[in-house]
N, C-alpha and C positions, 0 to 999 in steps of 0.2 A: 495429814496424818493425825489421828486422834491422840489424846494425851496418854491413854493406857497403852496404845500401840507403841508410842515413842518410848515409854518407860520399859516395856518388854524388849524392844530392840536394843536399848541401852544396856539392859541387864544381860542380854545375850552377848553383847560386846565386852562387858566388864567381867563376866564370870570366867571366861577362859584365861584372862590375865592373872587371876588369883588361883585358878584351879591347880596348875602345875606346881607353883611354890608350896601350896598347902599339902599336896600329895607328897612332895619331897620332904617337907618338914615332918609329916606323919611317919614316913618310912625311916627317917634318920633319928627319930625320937627327940627332936629339938622342940621342947615345949614352949619356950619363950618365943621362938621364931614362929611357931604355929599360932600362938596367941596374937602376935603382932600382925600376921597376915590375915587372920580372921577379923581382927579389929579394923584393919584397912579395908577389907571387903565390905564389912557392914557400914563403915563410914562412906565409902564410895556409893553404895546402894542408897543410903540416906540422902546424899548429895544429889544423886540422880533423881530420886523421888521429889526432893524439894524443888529442883529446877523444872521438872516436867509436869508434875501434878499439883503440888501445893501452892506454887507461886503464881496463881492465876487470880486476876482481879475480877470481881463480879461486874456484870454488864449493866447493873441497875443499882441505884443507891439504896442502902439499907436503912436510911433514916430520912424522914421527911425534910423538905428544904428549910423549914423553920428550925430544925435541929432538935425537935422534940419527937422522940419515937412514939408511935402509937402501939396498940396491943398486937397488931398484925404485921409489924414491920419485919420481924424475923422470918415469918412464914410465907408471906405473900410478896412476890416480886412487884416492884414499883415501876411505873413508866419512866423513861429518861426525860427529865424535865426540860433539858436543853432542846430535845427534839420537839417537844410540845411548843416551845417558843419559836423554833425555826420553821416548823411545818404546821401552822395552825389549821390549814385546810384539811390535813390528814386526820387530825384529832377532833374535828367538829362534832358536836352532839347532833345526832340525827333526830329529826322531828318525829314525834310519836303521832300516830293516827288517833284522833279523838273520836268519841262517839258522835259528836255533832257533825264532823266532816263526813263520816260514813252515811249518816242519815240523809244529808244533802245530796250525796251522790245517788243514793237509792231513789230519792224523790224525783230526780231528773229523768231517770229511765222510765 
């Protein structure tokens, strides 16, 4: 389930818990009770937002391993350096075809 979907499902579950007491407080004219329930509703929605959406760690480091950020560190995702160390075969640099190699192949044919 995606984060936004989890937040909306949680909001749908939390809203009815506060809807009935808020309606009763409005009809009875209990201003302090109404303020208390509205504050509780906003606090529970903030708590739900903090758990579902905001409390997510990024999957890539935002700073270079040396600890010195460069000018692109906030805008450009970095590779996971541990993966580069664990799987060097996956992150190998590919050989570029040079003009000399292509000329040799053409001369053979």
